[in-house]
N, C-alpha and C positions, 0 to 999 in steps of 0.2 A: 658526604660520602665522594670519594676524592676520583676526579675523572681521569683517564691521561691525558696528558697535551697532544697540541700538535706536531710536536719534534718526535714526542714517544710512541705514536703509532705513523710514523713514518717508516723509523730505523725498526719499527717491528712489524709493518704491515706485510710481511711475509710469512710471517711466524702465526696473528690474529690471525688472517685467513686460512690459514692449517687449519687450526683450531675451528673457523665456522664448519666451513666445509668436512672433516670430522661433527660434530655435534649433526650434523642432513644430514648422514649416514649412517647414527649409529643411536641407538639406543643405551646409554649404560643402566644397571641392573643395578646401580642405587646410588646415591647424593655423596657417597665414601667413595665409589670409583670414578666422578665424575672430577671430587676434589683429585687426586691424585690425578690425572691427567694433565687438568689445567695447571696443579704446582709443577709436573717436568715442564710443558709447556713454558711457562714460568723462569727457569733453567735453562731453560734455550739462550733465553731472551733475557736472560739477565736483568730482570725486574722487578722480583721478590716473590710477588705471584699476584693471577687477572683476578679479579674482584666477577661476579655475573656481571655488575653493574656496569661495568670497565667495558666487557665482550658486548652488550645488549648496545652500549652506546658507539662501538666501534662500527660491530657488524650494523647499526642504522646510518652513519657515515657511509661506510661502504658500499651499502648498497644505493643509495642517494647519486655519489659517485659513476658508479656500472664498474664499483669493481670486484662486485660479487654481485654474479645472479643464481637463482635458485626456484628448487618448483614449488610448485602451492605446500604437496607434500615432505619434501626437505624445512622449507621455510616453519612450520609450525613442529619440525620435529625440535628444530632451534633454537623457538620460540623456549617450548614448554621444558625445556634442559636448562635454560637458561634464565627463569620468570622465579622471581623468592614469592615463598607465599601462594601458590597457586593454588589453594582454593581459594585466594581473597575473593577469584571473582571467574569459582568458578559456581556461585549461582545465577548468571547470567551478563550482572552487571556490573559494574563499579564502584563501594561504597564511599563516600566520602564524609568527615564526621567534623562536625566545626562545634567549639561552642560558644557561647554568648560572654559576655563580660558578668560578672556577679553583679547580683539585685536582690535587691527583696522577695524574701517567699515565705509562700500566706504559712506554710506548715512549721507544726514547734514537736516533728518523730520524736522519738530519744536515744534514734538507733541512726541518728541522721552525723556528721560531723558539719563541723563546720570551720574551714578554712580561709584565715584573709588573704581579701583576693581570686579566690571560689566558688564558683557558684555552689549559692546552698547542695549538697553532697558528694562535690568534687572530691579531689584529692590531689593538690602540683604535678604528684609523680604516678601516677596514671599516665598512660603512653597517649591518651587526648588530650588529658585535659596538658600536660607537657609539650605536646606543642601547640599548643591554640597559647599558651603564659608565652612560650618564645615568642608566637606571633602580636604579641600585646594583645589578643583574644578581636586581631580584626578582623574582620570576615575573609574580605578580598583575597585577606596576605595565607590564611588559611587551607584557605579551598586551593589559591592558583599552587602552593608550595607543595600540599598533600597532593594534585595532581602530579604536578614534578615529581613527587619520590616515587607516583607510580607507576606509573611512565618509563619510566627512567631504570624502574624494578620488569619492565617488561611486561605490563600489564597493559590492559586496552581503555582509555582514555574521554571514547565513546560517549558510553552510556554510563551516564553514573545516575548514585540513589544519592542524592542528600541528606544527610543524615544529622537535623540541628539540636544538637542538646545545651543541658543545663539547667534545671529545671522547672520552674511551675511556666511554662511557655505564654502563656496568657495570663499572666501577671505580668508580662514586662508592657513596658510602654508602647502603647503601636504607632507610634510615629519610629521609635528604635527599629520593633520588628519591620517595619518597612525597609527599616534601611538595611538594616545585615540581611535578610533577603537579596533585595536590590544590587547590596555588595557580590554576597554567590553567583549572583547570574551576569553579574559584569564578569568577576576574574573565569566562569565555566566559558563564555563569549569570547572571550579575548587572552582564553587558554592556549599556547602555543608553543610548547615540549623541545624547542631548537632557541627562546626568551631564557637568557642571565641571570644569577641570581642581581644585579646590577641594573640588567633593564625592568627590573621589581622595584631597586630603589628610586631610582632618576622619576620612576612615573611615577614618584608622589602620592603612593594609592591611600593615606589612613587622612579620614575626614575629621574637620574640628568639630561638626556637628552629628553627632549622629540621629539625623530625625529623619524619612523619608517621606515621600510623596506617591501615591496611587499612580499616578502618571510616567512618573519616570521608571514604578519596578513592571507597570505594565509597557513600558519601553521594551525595560529589559527581555521582558518578558516572547515578546514577539523577536524579537530577535533572537533566543538561545530556539526556538522552534525550527532550524535551518542552521542553528550553529554547528562546527567540526564537532563538541565538547556538549554536548544536551543533556537536560536532568531528566531521569521521565522514571522518577520519585520521587521526592519532599516528606521527610519524613518531623514531628516538632513531638515534645512531648509535654505533659503537663497535672495535674489534678482531678475524679472524677469531681469536683461542687464547684471545682473551673472550667465545665463546658457548658453553650448553653445556645442558641442560635446560633444568637449576636458572633458569637464566638468562633461556632464553626461555619459561617456565612463569609463573616472573616477571612478562618483561613484553607476558603475556598480560592478565595480575593489573591492570598499571597502563593496559589499555589500548591498547600497541602495534600498529602495523598493518602497518607499513614500518620496516627494520632498518636502518641504511645502516650499511654495513661496507666498512672501508680494505684492499682489496686491493692496491692499488699496483701493484705484477708479479706474473707465476705463474713468473718467471723465478728458483729458490731463488737462484742467485750474485749476481743483484741482490739482491732480500732483504738477503742476507744483506751484503754490501759497502755498502748504505744500513743499516745496524745496525736496518733492524724491525722485527726480531724473535720473528718469524714465519716460516712454509715455508705453499707455495703447496699443500701434504698439509694442514697444519690451515685454507689458507682454505676445501679444499675439503672438508672434515668439517666445518663451520660453515655453508656451503648447501643440505645433506646436512639437517641439522640442522633448522636454516629452514625450506627447501619440507617438511617431515615436519610444524613445525606454523604450515602454511597462512604463514609471514611473506611479506607480497613482499619483493625484496630490490632495492636499489638497492646498488651496487659504484664504490666509489673507485677510479678509473685513473688511474698518470700516466706521461708519456710524461718524455725526455727525463732521466732519473736515470743516479745514477751508475754508471758501467757497463755501460751500454746504449746502443740507438746510435737511427739512426733506420728502416732495415731492421730491425736487433732487433725494435725498440718495434710496430711493426706485424702481426708476427709473435705478437708476446708477444701483445696484444687480441685476436686473433681468433681463439688458445686459449677465450677466454670464452668466446662461442660454438659452437669446430668441440668442444671436450668438455662430454661428457654432465655433468661433474663439477660444472659455473659454469651457465653462461646465464641471470646474471640478468636482471630484468626491468625497472629502467633501470640508468643510469651517468651515472656525473659523472665528466666527464673531464679531470684537470688538469694541464697543460706544470705543470713542473717550473720555478721562477721563483728567481735568483737573487737574498736575501735580507741584508740584514747579519745579524745575528745567528745565525748557525745555523754548524753544523761546513762545511758544502758550503760557506760563506761564504773558509773559509781554503784547502778546498782548492781553490778557484778561484784566486785567491790565491798557489796555489804551481804554477798550472798541469797542476794534476789532473783538471778538467771547464769545461768550459765552456759557457754557455747554447748551443740549440739556434739560428740562422739563421730569420729571416722562412720565407726560403726551404724550407729543412730544416722544422720545425718543419709548414709549408704541407704537405711533402710525408705528412708523416704523415698530420694532420689528412682531407687529399682519402685518404688509406688505410687511414683506420678507420671513416671518415664509411656510404659504401660499403657497408662489409662488416658492418653494421647489423642486424639481423634485423625484422623488421616489427613483432613480438609484446615489444622490444627500444624506451623510451626514454632518448631522452639532453638530461635535464635541464639540463647545462650542461656547460660550453667554458670553460676558464680562470674560478678563483675572482675575487671582487669584491675582489679585490688592487688597493692604489691606486696607481697610478703610481709616486708620491713614494717607495715602499718599493721597484724594482726596480732590484738597479742596474745591470744592463748585461741585453739579450737584449731578445724579442717582449712589448708591450706594450698591445698587441691586445685592446681588453675586447669588441670587437667579431668576435672571428675568426672562428669558425660561419659567421654571412654572408660572410666573403671567402670562409671554405672552401668552401660553396655554391654560392655563386658562382664560384670555376673547378670545380669540379665538369658544372654546367650548363656553360660554356662549352667543355666537353669532351664534353657529352651522353649527362652518367651524373648518375641520379636515385637520394637519398635513399628509404629507404621504410620509416625509422625512426616511431616512434609522433608526436614531433614536426615531423615533414617532412610528417606527412598531419593533423596535425586540421585539423576542419574550421571553429576558432575560430566565429565568429559570422555567419556562412553562412547561410543559409536553406536546408531542406529538406525533401523529399517525399519521403514515406513510399513510395510507386507507383516508384520511382527505386533504395531502396537495395537491397543483397546483401546476402548473409552471406555471408562468407567461414568458413572455419575453416583454422587451421591445425596441424596436430601435431608435437610432439617430444619427445625424451628427457632424462631427468634422470639421477642418477646412483640416488636414489626413486623418477620418477614420471617418469609419463605424462603433459604438459600438455598441453592444448585450448587455445585461445586464439581466441575467437570475436571476431570482428566486424560490427557493418552499416557498410559503405561505401558512397560514394556512388558513381554510373557515373567520374567518376576519381577513382577509388581515396582518396578521401578520408574520414577516421573521424571516424565516428561517435558510434559504441560503443564499447564493450567489455566484454569481462569474460575471467576466468581457471580454467580451471576445472581442479584438479588428481585424480589420480587416480593415489591412489599403489601401485605394481606387488607389494606388499606387507605385512600387516597393519600398519599403526602398533602403533607399542610405547606411543603415547601411548595410556591405557587412552576417553577423551575420543572421540577421533575411531580407535578399532578398526577402523569398519566405515565408515569415510565416503570421498564424496569432499568433496572442497573448495574450494570459491569459491573465490578468494584475493584476485579484487578484482571490481569493477565500474568504470566511470566511463563516467562518458556525457561525452563534449565541447559544447562551447559555451559560450555568457557566464553567468556563476553566476547561476541566479535564486534569489528568495524563495522558501522556499516551499510547496509548496500554489497556488502560481501558473502559468495556462499559456499561453505565450505562440505565439500560429499563426506560425506555421513553423522555432517554435525545437526545438534535439534533447533541452535538458531537459524536463522534466518530459514528457516525449511519450511515455511510455510501452514506451522503449528499450530498458531496465534492466530490467521485468518482461520483455519478451521471449524477452530474453538470457538470464535467470535461471528462463525452463521450460524453453527449450531445455538446460537444463544440466541440470536436474532429466531431463531423457530420456533424455540421452547417459548420466550416471549411472544408472540404473536400468537401460536396456540391457547397461552391461555388470557388471552383477552386485552394486551398494553397497545395501543397506540403504541408506543414514543418507544427505545431504546438510545438509553442515558449514557457514558461514558464519566466516570470523574477520571476525566484522562492529567496526566501530566506536560506541562509543559513544553517539555524534550520530544511529547509522542503525541502531537496536534498536528502532526505532518502523513504520520502513521495510517494515525483515522480517519485523517481528510480524503485519504485516497480509495479509500473501505467504504465513502460516501455521508458518515460523517462530518453534519454541518459543527460551525460553532455556538455557542448559545451568553446565555452572562456567564456561568460556572461549568458550563458540561459541557461536552458534543455531544452533540443529539445524532438516531436516522429513526427517520420515520417511517414505522410496522406498515401502511395504511396505503 
């Protein structure tokens, strides 16, 4: 990413300030219109073209020097016009994805590719994998450089959701896991947007021995509680047969709040044919255990597996919510892709399996989207696999959009969380409605509390878990558990309020107060929250105190 030199900034200062002032008062009708304007101004400056990243960087420097002074509304318009991939942070937080290095995977799935020096199932040309490879899978460099890229493209870096991918997390050596997360937190704690790549090179961040200690990690945690860039969510991914009480406790000590779990199918025959290595009963047990610890559960589910069919896929998917044993909070739907370097490719050559046609896959996705309840968020459909890897089958990366368009033509509305997020729209407290959705799981009653607009757009929600019997984990023995509080809208800086924005408007606090009343009414003596490290200060201000692994509020 090439930025303007100090000489270029100074020689083009007048034109750049003119551009910023224009953006501060003009809402361009389209990206094309904005691009034409920037191209014209770049011609006047004889610079070729002004990129958005260059203008963001220049604006921040001129703002710091006092050469540009804008009102709050003008600044928002400039930021919105120049931000690339605006949708990235419209869910309220800034996601930062990092990959672990290649390691033994306990699975032997026939559909899973194995590429040298890559974590199992990941391909070197996937965007996230490319970033990891370029940073030599170093957790500090991955995190720091991703923050730099996000900041330079106009995104807030105050509230970060750290997403750790790379296969079966709980199969990695414990010392490596502690070290990996500690180094991610070091990067969050030390991130300063104006530091240069030379700073990273000079700091010699790469460790020789990749073994961490709990003491070092928890020191990094404490520092992050008040850091400028805080971790407000931390997720890892694993398999159902690698979830245990010991691992659940370990994940909480690491600061994990969400577990991505590879369900793939609830059909034991399909699981067996695909050499998945676990059963649906083990998936049920994993869900029950994770929920008892308060984790948010994101399930990975696959269509088009060997031994299935479009009709069987829809039936299998509906079990995720029809059966109390499962009912995930989030979903990733991954239609099985035909890739080389997999055993499934050999099945394909023998005529034993074929990828679904566009029509067949569309029938599956249009069958499952409306079956997803309002308390679940479908995070993505399709892996971000470059089309060059896919030998045959559907390659449309925008398949969700295509399926939703088809459903709209049929008059069918999707109500999952992502379909209803308010995104960047303004809100008015007076028009919001509180909606409660109650559902049972194998071991809890769940309350999904949400503030919605008259059009059923989702502004904010809270997941309250009410255990049906005494929790066997001593710290949660008498506790109702807040598993998640999320307020939608553009991610804003901590402590900053903007008129009409959902973030920092008191919605989260109102939902927590409601959770307190409901838990007390049900007879619970304590309200626990599975807080992330970066949200501990927020809950402290609301009266919660720090326990061993959770924050608590007495209800008696």
